[in-house]
C-alpha positions as CSV (number, residue, x, y, z in Angstrom):
1,X,-13.7,-72.9,0.0
2,X,-15.0,-71.5,-3.3
3,X,-13.9,-70.8,-6.8
4,X,-11.9,-74.1,-7.1
5,X,-12.2,-77.1,-9.4
6,X,-11.8,-80.8,-9.0
7,X,-10.3,-83.5,-11.2
8,X,-10.2,-87.3,-11.0
9,X,-7.0,-89.2,-11.2
10,X,-7.1,-93.0,-10.5
11,X,-10.4,-92.8,-8.6
12,X,-9.1,-90.0,-6.3
13,X,-10.4,-86.5,-6.5
14,X,-7.9,-83.5,-6.4
15,X,-8.6,-79.9,-5.6
16,X,-6.0,-77.1,-5.8
17,X,-6.3,-73.7,-4.3
18,X,-9.5,-71.7,-4.6
19,X,-10.7,-69.0,-2.2
20,X,-11.1,-69.3,1.5
21,X,-14.6,-68.7,2.8
22,X,-17.3,-67.8,0.4
23,X,-15.1,-65.8,-2.0
24,X,-16.8,-62.6,-1.2
25,X,-16.0,-61.3,2.4
26,X,-12.3,-61.2,3.5
27,X,-11.4,-64.2,1.3
28,X,-7.9,-65.0,0.1
29,X,-6.5,-67.2,-2.6
30,X,-5.3,-70.6,-1.5
31,X,-2.3,-72.7,-2.7
32,X,-3.0,-76.1,-1.1
33,X,-3.5,-79.4,-2.9
34,X,-6.1,-81.7,-1.4
35,X,-6.9,-85.3,-2.3
36,X,-10.3,-86.8,-1.6
37,X,-10.7,-90.6,-1.3
38,X,-14.4,-91.5,-2.1
39,X,-13.9,-95.0,-0.7
40,X,-13.1,-93.7,2.8
41,X,-14.7,-90.3,2.4
42,X,-11.6,-88.7,3.7
43,X,-9.5,-85.7,2.7
44,X,-5.7,-85.5,2.6
45,X,-3.7,-82.3,2.4
46,X,-0.8,-83.2,0.2
47,X,2.4,-81.6,1.6
48,X,5.0,-84.3,0.8
49,X,6.0,-83.5,-2.8
50,X,9.0,-82.3,-4.8
51,X,9.2,-79.3,-7.0
52,X,7.6,-75.9,-6.5
53,X,3.8,-75.8,-6.2
54,X,2.1,-73.0,-8.1
55,X,1.3,-69.7,-6.3
56,X,-2.1,-69.3,-4.8
57,X,-5.0,-68.9,-7.3
58,X,-8.7,-69.4,-7.9
59,X,-10.9,-69.7,-11.0
60,X,-8.2,-71.6,-12.9
61,X,-8.4,-74.3,-15.6
62,X,-7.6,-77.9,-14.7
63,X,-7.3,-81.2,-16.5
64,X,-5.8,-84.6,-16.0
65,X,-4.1,-86.9,-18.5
66,X,-3.1,-90.2,-17.0
67,X,-1.6,-89.4,-13.6
68,X,-0.6,-85.8,-14.4
69,X,-2.8,-82.9,-13.4
70,X,-2.4,-79.6,-15.3
71,X,-3.4,-76.3,-13.9
72,X,-3.6,-73.2,-16.1
73,X,-4.1,-69.6,-15.3
74,X,-6.7,-68.3,-13.0
75,X,-6.7,-65.2,-10.7
76,X,-4.9,-64.1,-7.6
77,X,-4.8,-60.9,-5.5
78,X,-2.7,-59.2,-8.3
79,X,-4.9,-60.1,-11.2
80,X,-5.1,-62.6,-14.0
81,X,-2.5,-65.5,-14.4
82,X,-1.4,-67.2,-17.6
83,X,1.0,-69.8,-16.4
84,X,0.9,-73.6,-16.7
85,X,1.8,-76.1,-13.9
86,X,1.7,-79.8,-13.7
87,X,1.6,-82.3,-10.8
88,X,2.2,-86.0,-11.2
89,X,-0.2,-87.5,-8.6
90,X,1.8,-90.8,-8.4
91,X,5.3,-89.5,-8.2
92,X,4.2,-86.4,-6.3
93,X,6.2,-84.0,-8.4
94,X,5.3,-80.4,-9.4
95,X,6.8,-79.1,-12.6
């Protein structure tokens, strides 16, 4: 995985999307949301949420305020993106 970013919410680290592989050879944009627990050193692929997750992307902007993660823009296979999405990490809701 490459071209992704990570943000801290409540001591957990979250990664959205990025590129499969090294981002150079036969790579594709991803649309998954992962949570890393530093205490147990384990990853969780978050699939139990409500709302619609953003389309696949990489090289996006990300920030967290309280329990809400904001994802802005980035790139996908068709070009540049300029949309904004939010995910409440506690309620597990995409908006």
